[in-house]
PyMOL CGO cylinders between C-alpha atoms (Angstrom):
from pymol import cmd
from pymol.cgo import CYLINDER

trace = [
    CYLINDER, 30.13, 59.54, -123.67, 27.92, 61.94, -125.61, 0.3, 1, 1, 1, 1, 1, 1,
    CYLINDER, 27.92, 61.94, -125.61, 27.00, 65.41, -124.39, 0.3, 1, 1, 1, 1, 1, 1,
    CYLINDER, 27.00, 65.41, -124.39, 23.41, 64.34, -123.68, 0.3, 1, 1, 1, 1, 1, 1,
    CYLINDER, 23.41, 64.34, -123.68, 24.58, 61.47, -121.46, 0.3, 1, 1, 1, 1, 1, 1,
    CYLINDER, 24.58, 61.47, -121.46, 27.18, 63.40, -119.48, 0.3, 1, 1, 1, 1, 1, 1,
    CYLINDER, 27.18, 63.40, -119.48, 24.80, 65.37, -117.21, 0.3, 1, 1, 1, 1, 1, 1,
    CYLINDER, 24.80, 65.37, -117.21, 22.94, 62.20, -116.15, 0.3, 1, 1, 1, 1, 1, 1,
    CYLINDER, 22.94, 62.20, -116.15, 26.18, 60.30, -115.60, 0.3, 1, 1, 1, 1, 1, 1,
    CYLINDER, 26.18, 60.30, -115.60, 27.63, 63.22, -113.63, 0.3, 1, 1, 1, 1, 1, 1,
    CYLINDER, 27.63, 63.22, -113.63, 24.52, 63.30, -111.44, 0.3, 1, 1, 1, 1, 1, 1,
    CYLINDER, 24.52, 63.30, -111.44, 24.87, 59.61, -110.54, 0.3, 1, 1, 1, 1, 1, 1,
    CYLINDER, 24.87, 59.61, -110.54, 28.64, 59.67, -110.06, 0.3, 1, 1, 1, 1, 1, 1,
    CYLINDER, 28.64, 59.67, -110.06, 28.27, 62.79, -107.93, 0.3, 1, 1, 1, 1, 1, 1,
    CYLINDER, 28.27, 62.79, -107.93, 26.05, 60.83, -105.53, 0.3, 1, 1, 1, 1, 1, 1,
    CYLINDER, 26.05, 60.83, -105.53, 28.84, 58.28, -105.15, 0.3, 1, 1, 1, 1, 1, 1,
    CYLINDER, 28.84, 58.28, -105.15, 31.70, 60.71, -104.71, 0.3, 1, 1, 1, 1, 1, 1,
    CYLINDER, 31.70, 60.71, -104.71, 29.95, 63.48, -102.77, 0.3, 1, 1, 1, 1, 1, 1,
    CYLINDER, 29.95, 63.48, -102.77, 26.58, 62.30, -101.41, 0.3, 1, 1, 1, 1, 1, 1,
    CYLINDER, 26.58, 62.30, -101.41, 24.29, 64.91, -99.81, 0.3, 1, 1, 1, 1, 1, 1,
    CYLINDER, 24.29, 64.91, -99.81, 24.86, 65.35, -96.09, 0.3, 1, 1, 1, 1, 1, 1,
    CYLINDER, 24.86, 65.35, -96.09, 22.51, 63.41, -93.82, 0.3, 1, 1, 1, 1, 1, 1,
    CYLINDER, 22.51, 63.41, -93.82, 20.93, 61.59, -96.80, 0.3, 1, 1, 1, 1, 1, 1,
    CYLINDER, 20.93, 61.59, -96.80, 20.82, 57.92, -97.75, 0.3, 1, 1, 1, 1, 1, 1,
    CYLINDER, 20.82, 57.92, -97.75, 21.77, 56.84, -101.27, 0.3, 1, 1, 1, 1, 1, 1,
    CYLINDER, 21.77, 56.84, -101.27, 20.53, 53.51, -102.60, 0.3, 1, 1, 1, 1, 1, 1,
    CYLINDER, 20.53, 53.51, -102.60, 21.28, 51.74, -105.88, 0.3, 1, 1, 1, 1, 1, 1,
    CYLINDER, 21.28, 51.74, -105.88, 18.12, 49.85, -106.85, 0.3, 1, 1, 1, 1, 1, 1,
    CYLINDER, 18.12, 49.85, -106.85, 17.35, 47.30, -109.53, 0.3, 1, 1, 1, 1, 1, 1,
    CYLINDER, 17.35, 47.30, -109.53, 15.62, 43.98, -110.16, 0.3, 1, 1, 1, 1, 1, 1,
    CYLINDER, 15.62, 43.98, -110.16, 17.17, 40.68, -111.16, 0.3, 1, 1, 1, 1, 1, 1,
    CYLINDER, 17.17, 40.68, -111.16, 14.33, 39.11, -113.09, 0.3, 1, 1, 1, 1, 1, 1,
    CYLINDER, 14.33, 39.11, -113.09, 13.36, 35.53, -113.93, 0.3, 1, 1, 1, 1, 1, 1,
    CYLINDER, 13.36, 35.53, -113.93, 15.77, 33.74, -111.61, 0.3, 1, 1, 1, 1, 1, 1,
    CYLINDER, 15.77, 33.74, -111.61, 15.15, 30.07, -112.28, 0.3, 1, 1, 1, 1, 1, 1,
    CYLINDER, 15.15, 30.07, -112.28, 14.62, 27.54, -109.50, 0.3, 1, 1, 1, 1, 1, 1,
    CYLINDER, 14.62, 27.54, -109.50, 16.54, 24.68, -111.09, 0.3, 1, 1, 1, 1, 1, 1,
    CYLINDER, 16.54, 24.68, -111.09, 16.64, 21.31, -109.35, 0.3, 1, 1, 1, 1, 1, 1,
    CYLINDER, 16.64, 21.31, -109.35, 19.65, 19.63, -110.91, 0.3, 1, 1, 1, 1, 1, 1,
    CYLINDER, 19.65, 19.63, -110.91, 19.40, 15.85, -111.22, 0.3, 1, 1, 1, 1, 1, 1,
    CYLINDER, 19.40, 15.85, -111.22, 23.16, 15.27, -111.16, 0.3, 1, 1, 1, 1, 1, 1,
    CYLINDER, 23.16, 15.27, -111.16, 25.46, 16.27, -108.35, 0.3, 1, 1, 1, 1, 1, 1,
    CYLINDER, 25.46, 16.27, -108.35, 28.09, 18.98, -108.82, 0.3, 1, 1, 1, 1, 1, 1,
    CYLINDER, 28.09, 18.98, -108.82, 31.42, 17.57, -110.00, 0.3, 1, 1, 1, 1, 1, 1,
    CYLINDER, 31.42, 17.57, -110.00, 34.18, 19.32, -108.00, 0.3, 1, 1, 1, 1, 1, 1,
    CYLINDER, 34.18, 19.32, -108.00, 37.43, 20.73, -109.28, 0.3, 1, 1, 1, 1, 1, 1,
    CYLINDER, 37.43, 20.73, -109.28, 40.07, 18.14, -110.09, 0.3, 1, 1, 1, 1, 1, 1,
    CYLINDER, 40.07, 18.14, -110.09, 43.45, 18.21, -111.83, 0.3, 1, 1, 1, 1, 1, 1,
    CYLINDER, 43.45, 18.21, -111.83, 42.79, 19.03, -115.46, 0.3, 1, 1, 1, 1, 1, 1,
    CYLINDER, 42.79, 19.03, -115.46, 39.02, 19.36, -114.93, 0.3, 1, 1, 1, 1, 1, 1,
    CYLINDER, 39.02, 19.36, -114.93, 36.92, 22.42, -114.19, 0.3, 1, 1, 1, 1, 1, 1,
    CYLINDER, 36.92, 22.42, -114.19, 34.00, 22.31, -111.78, 0.3, 1, 1, 1, 1, 1, 1,
    CYLINDER, 34.00, 22.31, -111.78, 30.89, 21.21, -113.65, 0.3, 1, 1, 1, 1, 1, 1,
    CYLINDER, 30.89, 21.21, -113.65, 27.44, 19.72, -113.28, 0.3, 1, 1, 1, 1, 1, 1,
    CYLINDER, 27.44, 19.72, -113.28, 25.12, 17.57, -115.34, 0.3, 1, 1, 1, 1, 1, 1,
    CYLINDER, 25.12, 17.57, -115.34, 22.79, 18.99, -117.95, 0.3, 1, 1, 1, 1, 1, 1,
    CYLINDER, 22.79, 18.99, -117.95, 19.60, 17.37, -116.69, 0.3, 1, 1, 1, 1, 1, 1,
    CYLINDER, 19.60, 17.37, -116.69, 17.46, 19.49, -114.41, 0.3, 1, 1, 1, 1, 1, 1,
    CYLINDER, 17.46, 19.49, -114.41, 13.89, 20.23, -113.44, 0.3, 1, 1, 1, 1, 1, 1,
    CYLINDER, 13.89, 20.23, -113.44, 12.44, 23.73, -113.77, 0.3, 1, 1, 1, 1, 1, 1,
    CYLINDER, 12.44, 23.73, -113.77, 10.47, 24.76, -110.68, 0.3, 1, 1, 1, 1, 1, 1,
    CYLINDER, 10.47, 24.76, -110.68, 9.48, 28.27, -111.76, 0.3, 1, 1, 1, 1, 1, 1,
    CYLINDER, 9.48, 28.27, -111.76, 11.07, 31.70, -111.47, 0.3, 1, 1, 1, 1, 1, 1,
    CYLINDER, 11.07, 31.70, -111.47, 11.39, 34.60, -109.03, 0.3, 1, 1, 1, 1, 1, 1,
    CYLINDER, 11.39, 34.60, -109.03, 12.45, 38.21, -109.37, 0.3, 1, 1, 1, 1, 1, 1,
    CYLINDER, 12.45, 38.21, -109.37, 14.78, 39.73, -106.80, 0.3, 1, 1, 1, 1, 1, 1,
    CYLINDER, 14.78, 39.73, -106.80, 14.57, 43.42, -105.92, 0.3, 1, 1, 1, 1, 1, 1,
    CYLINDER, 14.57, 43.42, -105.92, 17.72, 44.77, -104.27, 0.3, 1, 1, 1, 1, 1, 1,
    CYLINDER, 17.72, 44.77, -104.27, 18.79, 48.12, -102.86, 0.3, 1, 1, 1, 1, 1, 1,
    CYLINDER, 18.79, 48.12, -102.86, 22.48, 48.68, -102.12, 0.3, 1, 1, 1, 1, 1, 1,
    CYLINDER, 22.48, 48.68, -102.12, 23.21, 51.35, -99.51, 0.3, 1, 1, 1, 1, 1, 1,
    CYLINDER, 23.21, 51.35, -99.51, 26.24, 53.09, -101.01, 0.3, 1, 1, 1, 1, 1, 1,
    CYLINDER, 26.24, 53.09, -101.01, 27.59, 54.34, -97.67, 0.3, 1, 1, 1, 1, 1, 1,
    CYLINDER, 27.59, 54.34, -97.67, 27.43, 51.05, -95.76, 0.3, 1, 1, 1, 1, 1, 1,
    CYLINDER, 27.43, 51.05, -95.76, 27.35, 48.38, -98.46, 0.3, 1, 1, 1, 1, 1, 1,
    CYLINDER, 27.35, 48.38, -98.46, 24.28, 46.80, -96.84, 0.3, 1, 1, 1, 1, 1, 1,
    CYLINDER, 24.28, 46.80, -96.84, 21.62, 45.34, -99.12, 0.3, 1, 1, 1, 1, 1, 1,
    CYLINDER, 21.62, 45.34, -99.12, 17.86, 45.36, -98.73, 0.3, 1, 1, 1, 1, 1, 1,
    CYLINDER, 17.86, 45.36, -98.73, 16.27, 42.52, -100.66, 0.3, 1, 1, 1, 1, 1, 1,
    CYLINDER, 16.27, 42.52, -100.66, 12.80, 41.29, -101.54, 0.3, 1, 1, 1, 1, 1, 1,
    CYLINDER, 12.80, 41.29, -101.54, 11.58, 38.57, -103.88, 0.3, 1, 1, 1, 1, 1, 1,
    CYLINDER, 11.58, 38.57, -103.88, 8.44, 38.70, -105.99, 0.3, 1, 1, 1, 1, 1, 1,
    CYLINDER, 8.44, 38.70, -105.99, 6.68, 36.30, -108.30, 0.3, 1, 1, 1, 1, 1, 1,
    CYLINDER, 6.68, 36.30, -108.30, 6.50, 38.95, -110.99, 0.3, 1, 1, 1, 1, 1, 1,
    CYLINDER, 6.50, 38.95, -110.99, 8.51, 42.00, -111.99, 0.3, 1, 1, 1, 1, 1, 1,
    CYLINDER, 8.51, 42.00, -111.99, 5.93, 44.80, -112.05, 0.3, 1, 1, 1, 1, 1, 1,
    CYLINDER, 5.93, 44.80, -112.05, 5.71, 48.49, -111.28, 0.3, 1, 1, 1, 1, 1, 1,
    CYLINDER, 5.71, 48.49, -111.28, 3.47, 47.64, -108.32, 0.3, 1, 1, 1, 1, 1, 1,
    CYLINDER, 3.47, 47.64, -108.32, 6.19, 45.42, -106.87, 0.3, 1, 1, 1, 1, 1, 1,
    CYLINDER, 6.19, 45.42, -106.87, 8.78, 48.16, -107.40, 0.3, 1, 1, 1, 1, 1, 1,
    CYLINDER, 8.78, 48.16, -107.40, 6.64, 50.67, -105.50, 0.3, 1, 1, 1, 1, 1, 1,
    CYLINDER, 6.64, 50.67, -105.50, 6.14, 48.17, -102.68, 0.3, 1, 1, 1, 1, 1, 1,
    CYLINDER, 6.14, 48.17, -102.68, 9.92, 47.77, -102.49, 0.3, 1, 1, 1, 1, 1, 1,
    CYLINDER, 9.92, 47.77, -102.49, 10.42, 51.54, -102.47, 0.3, 1, 1, 1, 1, 1, 1,
    CYLINDER, 10.42, 51.54, -102.47, 8.03, 51.64, -99.51, 0.3, 1, 1, 1, 1, 1, 1,
    CYLINDER, 8.03, 51.64, -99.51, 10.30, 49.15, -97.73, 0.3, 1, 1, 1, 1, 1, 1,
    CYLINDER, 10.30, 49.15, -97.73, 13.31, 51.40, -98.39, 0.3, 1, 1, 1, 1, 1, 1,
    CYLINDER, 13.31, 51.40, -98.39, 11.47, 54.39, -96.95, 0.3, 1, 1, 1, 1, 1, 1,
    CYLINDER, 11.47, 54.39, -96.95, 10.47, 52.37, -93.87, 0.3, 1, 1, 1, 1, 1, 1,
    CYLINDER, 10.47, 52.37, -93.87, 14.12, 51.44, -93.27, 0.3, 1, 1, 1, 1, 1, 1,
    CYLINDER, 14.12, 51.44, -93.27, 15.16, 55.09, -92.84, 0.3, 1, 1, 1, 1, 1, 1,
    CYLINDER, 15.16, 55.09, -92.84, 14.38, 57.73, -90.24, 0.3, 1, 1, 1, 1, 1, 1,
    CYLINDER, 14.38, 57.73, -90.24, 11.34, 59.88, -91.14, 0.3, 1, 1, 1, 1, 1, 1,
    CYLINDER, 11.34, 59.88, -91.14, 13.39, 63.05, -91.76, 0.3, 1, 1, 1, 1, 1, 1,
    CYLINDER, 13.39, 63.05, -91.76, 16.18, 61.56, -93.87, 0.3, 1, 1, 1, 1, 1, 1,
    CYLINDER, 16.18, 61.56, -93.87, 16.31, 62.38, -97.57, 0.3, 1, 1, 1, 1, 1, 1,
    CYLINDER, 16.31, 62.38, -97.57, 16.54, 59.30, -99.77, 0.3, 1, 1, 1, 1, 1, 1,
    CYLINDER, 16.54, 59.30, -99.77, 18.21, 59.25, -103.18, 0.3, 1, 1, 1, 1, 1, 1,
    CYLINDER, 18.21, 59.25, -103.18, 17.50, 56.25, -105.40, 0.3, 1, 1, 1, 1, 1, 1,
    CYLINDER, 17.50, 56.25, -105.40, 19.72, 55.43, -108.38, 0.3, 1, 1, 1, 1, 1, 1,
    CYLINDER, 19.72, 55.43, -108.38, 18.02, 53.13, -110.88, 0.3, 1, 1, 1, 1, 1, 1,
    CYLINDER, 18.02, 53.13, -110.88, 18.16, 52.15, -114.52, 0.3, 1, 1, 1, 1, 1, 1,
    CYLINDER, 18.16, 52.15, -114.52, 16.38, 54.11, -117.20, 0.3, 1, 1, 1, 1, 1, 1,
    CYLINDER, 16.38, 54.11, -117.20, 13.63, 51.62, -118.05, 0.3, 1, 1, 1, 1, 1, 1,
    CYLINDER, 13.63, 51.62, -118.05, 9.91, 52.21, -118.51, 0.3, 1, 1, 1, 1, 1, 1,
    CYLINDER, 9.91, 52.21, -118.51, 8.85, 50.24, -115.41, 0.3, 1, 1, 1, 1, 1, 1,
    CYLINDER, 8.85, 50.24, -115.41, 10.76, 52.75, -113.26, 0.3, 1, 1, 1, 1, 1, 1,
    CYLINDER, 10.76, 52.75, -113.26, 8.79, 55.71, -114.65, 0.3, 1, 1, 1, 1, 1, 1,
    CYLINDER, 8.79, 55.71, -114.65, 5.17, 54.56, -114.65, 0.3, 1, 1, 1, 1, 1, 1,
    CYLINDER, 5.17, 54.56, -114.65, 2.30, 56.71, -113.33, 0.3, 1, 1, 1, 1, 1, 1,
    CYLINDER, 2.30, 56.71, -113.33, 2.29, 54.49, -110.24, 0.3, 1, 1, 1, 1, 1, 1,
    CYLINDER, 2.29, 54.49, -110.24, 5.94, 55.34, -109.53, 0.3, 1, 1, 1, 1, 1, 1,
    CYLINDER, 5.94, 55.34, -109.53, 5.25, 59.02, -110.17, 0.3, 1, 1, 1, 1, 1, 1,
    CYLINDER, 5.25, 59.02, -110.17, 2.33, 58.91, -107.74, 0.3, 1, 1, 1, 1, 1, 1,
    CYLINDER, 2.33, 58.91, -107.74, 4.60, 57.35, -105.12, 0.3, 1, 1, 1, 1, 1, 1,
    CYLINDER, 4.60, 57.35, -105.12, 7.15, 60.13, -105.58, 0.3, 1, 1, 1, 1, 1, 1,
    CYLINDER, 7.15, 60.13, -105.58, 4.43, 62.77, -105.32, 0.3, 1, 1, 1, 1, 1, 1,
    CYLINDER, 4.43, 62.77, -105.32, 3.44, 61.46, -101.90, 0.3, 1, 1, 1, 1, 1, 1,
    CYLINDER, 3.44, 61.46, -101.90, 7.03, 60.85, -100.71, 0.3, 1, 1, 1, 1, 1, 1,
    CYLINDER, 7.03, 60.85, -100.71, 8.73, 64.17, -101.34, 0.3, 1, 1, 1, 1, 1, 1,
    CYLINDER, 8.73, 64.17, -101.34, 11.91, 63.14, -99.57, 0.3, 1, 1, 1, 1, 1, 1,
    CYLINDER, 11.91, 63.14, -99.57, 12.54, 60.37, -102.12, 0.3, 1, 1, 1, 1, 1, 1,
    CYLINDER, 12.54, 60.37, -102.12, 14.47, 61.49, -105.21, 0.3, 1, 1, 1, 1, 1, 1,
    CYLINDER, 14.47, 61.49, -105.21, 14.95, 59.25, -108.25, 0.3, 1, 1, 1, 1, 1, 1,
    CYLINDER, 14.95, 59.25, -108.25, 18.12, 59.47, -110.35, 0.3, 1, 1, 1, 1, 1, 1,
    CYLINDER, 18.12, 59.47, -110.35, 18.11, 57.59, -113.65, 0.3, 1, 1, 1, 1, 1, 1,
    CYLINDER, 18.11, 57.59, -113.65, 21.20, 56.17, -115.33, 0.3, 1, 1, 1, 1, 1, 1,
    CYLINDER, 21.20, 56.17, -115.33, 21.74, 57.18, -118.95, 0.3, 1, 1, 1, 1, 1, 1,
    CYLINDER, 21.74, 57.18, -118.95, 20.46, 54.61, -121.46, 0.3, 1, 1, 1, 1, 1, 1,
    CYLINDER, 20.46, 54.61, -121.46, 22.88, 51.70, -122.00, 0.3, 1, 1, 1, 1, 1, 1,
    CYLINDER, 22.88, 51.70, -122.00, 24.87, 52.68, -118.89, 0.3, 1, 1, 1, 1, 1, 1,
    CYLINDER, 24.87, 52.68, -118.89, 23.85, 49.98, -116.42, 0.3, 1, 1, 1, 1, 1, 1,
    CYLINDER, 23.85, 49.98, -116.42, 27.49, 49.80, -115.30, 0.3, 1, 1, 1, 1, 1, 1,
    CYLINDER, 27.49, 49.80, -115.30, 26.86, 53.06, -113.43, 0.3, 1, 1, 1, 1, 1, 1,
    CYLINDER, 26.86, 53.06, -113.43, 24.49, 51.29, -111.04, 0.3, 1, 1, 1, 1, 1, 1,
    CYLINDER, 24.49, 51.29, -111.04, 26.59, 49.77, -108.25, 0.3, 1, 1, 1, 1, 1, 1,
    CYLINDER, 26.59, 49.77, -108.25, 23.96, 47.15, -107.41, 0.3, 1, 1, 1, 1, 1, 1,
    CYLINDER, 23.96, 47.15, -107.41, 24.82, 45.43, -110.70, 0.3, 1, 1, 1, 1, 1, 1,
    CYLINDER, 24.82, 45.43, -110.70, 28.16, 44.52, -109.13, 0.3, 1, 1, 1, 1, 1, 1,
    CYLINDER, 28.16, 44.52, -109.13, 26.32, 42.90, -106.22, 0.3, 1, 1, 1, 1, 1, 1,
    CYLINDER, 26.32, 42.90, -106.22, 23.97, 41.06, -108.59, 0.3, 1, 1, 1, 1, 1, 1,
    CYLINDER, 23.97, 41.06, -108.59, 27.03, 39.57, -110.31, 0.3, 1, 1, 1, 1, 1, 1,
    CYLINDER, 27.03, 39.57, -110.31, 28.19, 38.37, -106.91, 0.3, 1, 1, 1, 1, 1, 1,
    CYLINDER, 28.19, 38.37, -106.91, 24.93, 36.66, -105.91, 0.3, 1, 1, 1, 1, 1, 1,
    CYLINDER, 24.93, 36.66, -105.91, 24.71, 35.14, -109.40, 0.3, 1, 1, 1, 1, 1, 1,
    CYLINDER, 24.71, 35.14, -109.40, 28.17, 33.65, -109.01, 0.3, 1, 1, 1, 1, 1, 1,
    CYLINDER, 28.17, 33.65, -109.01, 27.91, 32.52, -105.39, 0.3, 1, 1, 1, 1, 1, 1,
    CYLINDER, 27.91, 32.52, -105.39, 24.29, 31.38, -105.15, 0.3, 1, 1, 1, 1, 1, 1,
    CYLINDER, 24.29, 31.38, -105.15, 22.32, 31.16, -108.38, 0.3, 1, 1, 1, 1, 1, 1,
    CYLINDER, 22.32, 31.16, -108.38, 24.77, 29.56, -110.82, 0.3, 1, 1, 1, 1, 1, 1,
    CYLINDER, 24.77, 29.56, -110.82, 25.95, 26.95, -108.34, 0.3, 1, 1, 1, 1, 1, 1,
    CYLINDER, 25.95, 26.95, -108.34, 22.61, 26.42, -106.62, 0.3, 1, 1, 1, 1, 1, 1,
    CYLINDER, 22.61, 26.42, -106.62, 20.14, 23.55, -106.51, 0.3, 1, 1, 1, 1, 1, 1,
    CYLINDER, 20.14, 23.55, -106.51, 16.60, 24.71, -105.76, 0.3, 1, 1, 1, 1, 1, 1,
    CYLINDER, 16.60, 24.71, -105.76, 13.84, 22.21, -105.14, 0.3, 1, 1, 1, 1, 1, 1,
    CYLINDER, 13.84, 22.21, -105.14, 11.06, 24.82, -105.29, 0.3, 1, 1, 1, 1, 1, 1,
    CYLINDER, 11.06, 24.82, -105.29, 10.31, 28.54, -105.54, 0.3, 1, 1, 1, 1, 1, 1,
    CYLINDER, 10.31, 28.54, -105.54, 10.15, 28.61, -101.74, 0.3, 1, 1, 1, 1, 1, 1,
    CYLINDER, 10.15, 28.61, -101.74, 13.59, 27.00, -101.55, 0.3, 1, 1, 1, 1, 1, 1,
    CYLINDER, 13.59, 27.00, -101.55, 15.01, 29.56, -103.99, 0.3, 1, 1, 1, 1, 1, 1,
    CYLINDER, 15.01, 29.56, -103.99, 13.52, 32.42, -101.96, 0.3, 1, 1, 1, 1, 1, 1,
    CYLINDER, 13.52, 32.42, -101.96, 14.93, 31.01, -98.72, 0.3, 1, 1, 1, 1, 1, 1,
    CYLINDER, 14.93, 31.01, -98.72, 18.45, 30.67, -100.13, 0.3, 1, 1, 1, 1, 1, 1,
    CYLINDER, 18.45, 30.67, -100.13, 18.47, 34.14, -101.72, 0.3, 1, 1, 1, 1, 1, 1,
    CYLINDER, 18.47, 34.14, -101.72, 17.32, 35.81, -98.51, 0.3, 1, 1, 1, 1, 1, 1,
    CYLINDER, 17.32, 35.81, -98.51, 19.73, 33.75, -96.40, 0.3, 1, 1, 1, 1, 1, 1,
    CYLINDER, 19.73, 33.75, -96.40, 22.59, 34.95, -98.60, 0.3, 1, 1, 1, 1, 1, 1,
    CYLINDER, 22.59, 34.95, -98.60, 21.53, 38.57, -98.10, 0.3, 1, 1, 1, 1, 1, 1,
    CYLINDER, 21.53, 38.57, -98.10, 21.43, 38.12, -94.31, 0.3, 1, 1, 1, 1, 1, 1,
    CYLINDER, 21.43, 38.12, -94.31, 24.90, 36.56, -94.33, 0.3, 1, 1, 1, 1, 1, 1,
    CYLINDER, 24.90, 36.56, -94.33, 26.27, 39.25, -96.64, 0.3, 1, 1, 1, 1, 1, 1,
    CYLINDER, 26.27, 39.25, -96.64, 24.94, 42.01, -94.38, 0.3, 1, 1, 1, 1, 1, 1,
    CYLINDER, 24.94, 42.01, -94.38, 26.92, 40.66, -91.42, 0.3, 1, 1, 1, 1, 1, 1,
    CYLINDER, 26.92, 40.66, -91.42, 30.07, 42.07, -93.03, 0.3, 1, 1, 1, 1, 1, 1,
    CYLINDER, 30.07, 42.07, -93.03, 29.04, 44.45, -95.84, 0.3, 1, 1, 1, 1, 1, 1,
    CYLINDER, 29.04, 44.45, -95.84, 31.59, 46.52, -97.74, 0.3, 1, 1, 1, 1, 1, 1,
    CYLINDER, 31.59, 46.52, -97.74, 30.76, 49.68, -99.68, 0.3, 1, 1, 1, 1, 1, 1,
    CYLINDER, 30.76, 49.68, -99.68, 32.08, 49.82, -103.21, 0.3, 1, 1, 1, 1, 1, 1,
    CYLINDER, 32.08, 49.82, -103.21, 34.93, 52.19, -104.00, 0.3, 1, 1, 1, 1, 1, 1,
    CYLINDER, 34.93, 52.19, -104.00, 34.08, 54.17, -107.12, 0.3, 1, 1, 1, 1, 1, 1,
    CYLINDER, 34.08, 54.17, -107.12, 37.11, 54.91, -109.31, 0.3, 1, 1, 1, 1, 1, 1,
    CYLINDER, 37.11, 54.91, -109.31, 37.65, 56.13, -112.84, 0.3, 1, 1, 1, 1, 1, 1,
    CYLINDER, 37.65, 56.13, -112.84, 41.26, 55.49, -113.73, 0.3, 1, 1, 1, 1, 1, 1,
    CYLINDER, 41.26, 55.49, -113.73, 40.84, 55.67, -117.51, 0.3, 1, 1, 1, 1, 1, 1,
    CYLINDER, 40.84, 55.67, -117.51, 38.00, 57.27, -119.54, 0.3, 1, 1, 1, 1, 1, 1,
    CYLINDER, 38.00, 57.27, -119.54, 37.82, 54.08, -121.61, 0.3, 1, 1, 1, 1, 1, 1,
    CYLINDER, 37.82, 54.08, -121.61, 37.58, 51.78, -118.59, 0.3, 1, 1, 1, 1, 1, 1,
    CYLINDER, 37.58, 51.78, -118.59, 34.93, 52.24, -115.89, 0.3, 1, 1, 1, 1, 1, 1,
    CYLINDER, 34.93, 52.24, -115.89, 35.48, 50.40, -112.62, 0.3, 1, 1, 1, 1, 1, 1,
    CYLINDER, 35.48, 50.40, -112.62, 33.66, 49.87, -109.34, 0.3, 1, 1, 1, 1, 1, 1,
    CYLINDER, 33.66, 49.87, -109.34, 35.31, 47.73, -106.71, 0.3, 1, 1, 1, 1, 1, 1,
    CYLINDER, 35.31, 47.73, -106.71, 35.47, 46.65, -103.11, 0.3, 1, 1, 1, 1, 1, 1,
    CYLINDER, 35.47, 46.65, -103.11, 38.12, 44.58, -101.42, 0.3, 1, 1, 1, 1, 1, 1,
    CYLINDER, 38.12, 44.58, -101.42, 37.00, 41.42, -103.21, 0.3, 1, 1, 1, 1, 1, 1,
    CYLINDER, 37.00, 41.42, -103.21, 35.22, 42.43, -106.40, 0.3, 1, 1, 1, 1, 1, 1,
    CYLINDER, 35.22, 42.43, -106.40, 35.82, 44.66, -109.40, 0.3, 1, 1, 1, 1, 1, 1,
    CYLINDER, 35.82, 44.66, -109.40, 33.86, 45.22, -112.58, 0.3, 1, 1, 1, 1, 1, 1,
    CYLINDER, 33.86, 45.22, -112.58, 35.09, 46.92, -115.74, 0.3, 1, 1, 1, 1, 1, 1,
]
cmd.load_cgo(trace, "trace")
C-alpha cells in the first residue's frame, strides 16, 4: 500500500477497530444493474457427478439498483432499491440512514471513492447534516468496504439462483431477503493476519 493510500485506509480501518463512542458507523454502496431474469428452464439440482445448473434460455425483465448500508456494530442492513443509480438516489438513501438514528447520534459513512459519491448534491446534503461524516476508501480498495462482503452473500443466495418474473418481483425478493437477514444479523470481524492478505469475516463468510 503506497504512502498516499495509507492515511485513507487507516481512517476506515480505525472506524472498524475503534469506532467513536456513541456514534453509528455504516458501510454504504450500491449494487447496480441487477437483472430480473425469468429463466425458462427449471434449476437442475445437485446430483452425483453433476453440479447444480440451469438452462441458458431466459427473459430479461429489466434491472434494479440496490443501495445497502451495513451497520458495523450490529450487522444489520438497511436496503432500498431504485430504478437508476444516481446521486439523487444516493442522497435519498442517506436521508433514510439519518432517519434510522436518534437525532443526536453522529453518523459515519464509509463508501467507495467514486464520482457519484462526491457530487455537489452530496456535498449540499453534508452541509445541512453536520452530524454525518463521509469516509472514502482509497482508489482500487473496495475490499475495505465491509458491505461488499454482504453484497457477495446476496448475490450468491438470491440473485444468481433467482427467477424473477418482473422488476416488482425482483424488488420483493431482495427486500424479503434483507428482512430475513436482519432477524439474525452478525457483525463482521475485521482481521489483518498478513499484510498481503486482507480478510473480513463473520461466522459464516470470509473474503480475502
